[in-house]
C-alpha positions in Angstrom: 50.9 7.6 68.6 49.2 4.4 67.5 46.8 4.6 64.5 48.1 4.7 61.0 46.8 8.2 60.5 48.8 9.4 63.5 52.0 7.8 62.1 51.4 9.4 58.7 51.0 12.8 60.4 54.3 12.2 62.2 56.1 11.3 59.0 54.9 14.6 57.5 56.1 16.5 60.5 59.6 14.9 60.1 59.5 15.7 56.4 58.4 19.3 57.0 55.5 19.1 54.7 51.6 19.0 54.7 48.9 16.7 53.6 48.3 18.8 50.4 51.9 18.1 49.2 51.4 15.9 46.1 54.6 14.0 46.9 53.3 12.9 50.4 49.6 12.2 50.1 47.9 9.5 52.2 47.9 7.3 49.1 51.7 7.5 48.9 52.5 7.3 52.6 50.0 4.6 53.8 51.9 1.8 52.0 55.2 3.2 53.3 53.9 2.9 56.9 53.1 -0.7 56.2 56.5 -1.4 54.7 58.2 0.3 57.7 56.1 -1.7 60.2 56.8 -5.0 58.4 60.5 -4.3 58.5 60.4 -3.7 62.2 58.2 -6.8 63.0 60.6 -9.0 60.9 63.5 -7.9 63.1 61.5 -8.3 66.3 60.4 -11.8 65.3 64.0 -12.7 64.6 65.3 -11.2 67.8 62.7 -12.7 70.0 60.5 -15.3 68.3 58.3 -15.6 71.4 57.4 -11.9 71.5 54.6 -12.2 68.9 53.4 -15.8 69.6 50.3 -17.9 70.2 49.3 -21.5 70.6 46.7 -23.6 68.7 45.7 -27.2 68.4 46.1 -28.5 64.9 43.6 -31.0 63.6 44.5 -33.3 60.7 42.7 -32.8 57.5 40.9 -36.2 58.0 41.1 -38.9 60.7 43.3 -41.0 58.4 45.5 -38.1 57.3 49.0 -36.9 58.4 48.4 -33.5 56.7 47.5 -30.4 58.7 46.5 -27.6 56.4 46.7 -24.3 58.3 44.0 -22.5 56.2 41.4 -25.2 56.9 41.7 -25.3 60.6 38.6 -24.5 62.6 40.1 -21.0 62.9 42.2 -20.5 59.8 45.8 -19.8 60.4 46.9 -17.1 58.1 49.4 -15.3 60.3 52.1 -18.0 60.6 55.7 -16.8 60.7 57.8 -19.6 62.3 57.2 -22.6 64.5 58.3 -22.6 68.2 56.9 -25.8 69.6 55.3 -28.8 68.0 54.0 -31.6 70.3 51.5 -34.4 70.2 48.1 -33.6 71.7 48.9 -30.8 74.2 51.7 -28.8 75.9 52.8 -31.9 77.9 53.0 -34.1 74.9 56.0 -35.7 73.1 57.9 -33.2 71.0 58.0 -33.7 67.2 61.3 -33.3 65.4 61.5 -31.2 62.2 62.9 -33.1 59.2 63.6 -32.0 55.6 60.5 -32.5 53.4 62.4 -34.8 51.0 63.5 -37.0 54.0 60.3 -37.0 55.9 59.1 -40.4 54.6 62.1 -42.2 56.0 62.5 -40.1 59.2 60.6 -42.4 61.5 57.9 -41.7 64.1 57.2 -38.2 65.4 58.8 -36.1 62.7 57.3 -33.2 60.7 58.0 -30.8 57.9 56.2 -27.5 57.0 55.8 -26.5 53.4 54.2 -23.7 51.5 54.3 -19.9 51.9 53.5 -18.4 55.3 49.9 -17.5 54.6 49.1 -21.0 53.2 51.4 -23.3 55.1 50.9 -27.1 55.5 52.4 -29.3 58.2 53.0 -32.9 57.4 54.0 -35.7 59.8 56.2 -38.6 58.9 54.9 -41.9 57.5 55.4 -43.8 60.7 53.6 -41.2 62.8 50.0 -41.8 64.0 47.4 -40.4 61.5 44.7 -38.0 62.6 46.3 -37.2 65.9 46.0 -33.6 67.3 49.1 -31.5 67.5 49.9 -28.7 70.0 51.4 -25.9 68.0 53.1 -22.8 69.2 54.2 -20.3 66.6 55.4 -16.8 65.9 52.7 -14.6 64.3 52.7 -11.9 61.6 50.4 -9.0 62.6 47.4 -8.2 60.6 48.1 -5.7 57.8 46.8 -2.1 58.2 43.7 -1.5 56.1 42.2 1.7 57.5 43.4 5.0 59.0 42.3 3.9 62.5 44.1 0.6 62.4 46.9 0.2 65.0 50.2 -1.6 63.9 50.4 -4.9 65.7 53.5 -6.7 66.9 55.4 -3.5 68.0 55.2 -2.0 71.5 53.0 1.2 71.6 55.8 3.3 73.1 58.0 2.5 70.1 55.5 3.4 67.4 57.6 6.5 66.7 60.2 4.1 65.2 57.7 3.3 62.5 57.7 6.9 61.4 61.4 7.1 61.6 61.8 3.8 59.7 59.7 5.4 56.9 61.9 8.4 56.4 63.3 7.0 53.2 60.3 8.9 51.9 62.6 12.0 51.8 63.8 10.6 48.5 60.3 10.9 47.0 60.5 14.7 47.2 64.0 14.7 45.6 65.9 15.2 48.9 69.4 13.9 48.9 69.2 12.1 52.2 67.5 12.0 55.6 68.8 14.9 57.8 71.6 13.7 60.1 69.8 14.4 63.3 66.8 12.3 62.2 69.0 9.6 60.9 70.7 9.3 64.3 67.4 9.4 66.1 66.2 6.5 63.9 69.3 4.5 64.6 69.1 5.1 68.4 65.4 4.4 68.7 65.5 1.3 66.5 68.3 -0.1 68.6 66.3 0.6 71.8 63.3 -1.2 70.3 65.2 -4.4 69.3 67.0 -4.5 72.7 63.7 -4.1 74.5 62.0 -7.0 72.8 65.1 -9.1 73.0 65.5 -8.9 76.7 62.6 -8.2 79.0 64.1 -9.4 82.3 67.1 -8.9 84.5 68.3 -12.5 84.5 70.3 -14.0 81.6 68.3 -16.5 79.6 69.4 -20.1 79.7 69.6 -22.8 77.0 68.9 -26.3 78.1 70.8 -29.0 76.3 69.6 -32.6 75.8 71.8 -35.6 75.3 70.6 -38.8 73.9 72.1 -42.1 75.0 72.7 -44.7 72.4 73.3 -48.4 73.1 
């Protein structure tokens, strides 16, 4: 299973209905597939922010600016979910520190804040930071929304695409059913748990957290 049409067919199989059922047409089920996929990707991105991630170099809006508008980058950034790394120039550069937007002006050198909704976010650096300087930016992505029957849901491992159909089984209520059958409900719980565990831990060794201590005179 991968494309939206296959997931819709799987939902109907779980529901025990067909495409000519007016309660479960493509028009009704397609948005439900999107909602189910969005729900799963949200949990995946929380469980493992690096799972759906990429890196870009941000350019300031002008050479004298400390504003970095995501939508006006050379390749517009419209899939931003959360930042993972913010550094000057490249991956070896000095890390920038996040500050509240209302305290950014007084924060000192190499601080930043991000404002705006995900699809139209803007990064701003502090007043004492160098203007016009490139920023290395690693972030968690939102996958592209499904627009056609042949589109494949992004951000979710292929072998767990059945969980999208199971996640969508609140559609039982559309046909006046009291609740999802118990065996399907349990399968949904089991498979959802397996998915989140899989994306959260993809190795045998425990992950480590590195702590930094700053010395003050």
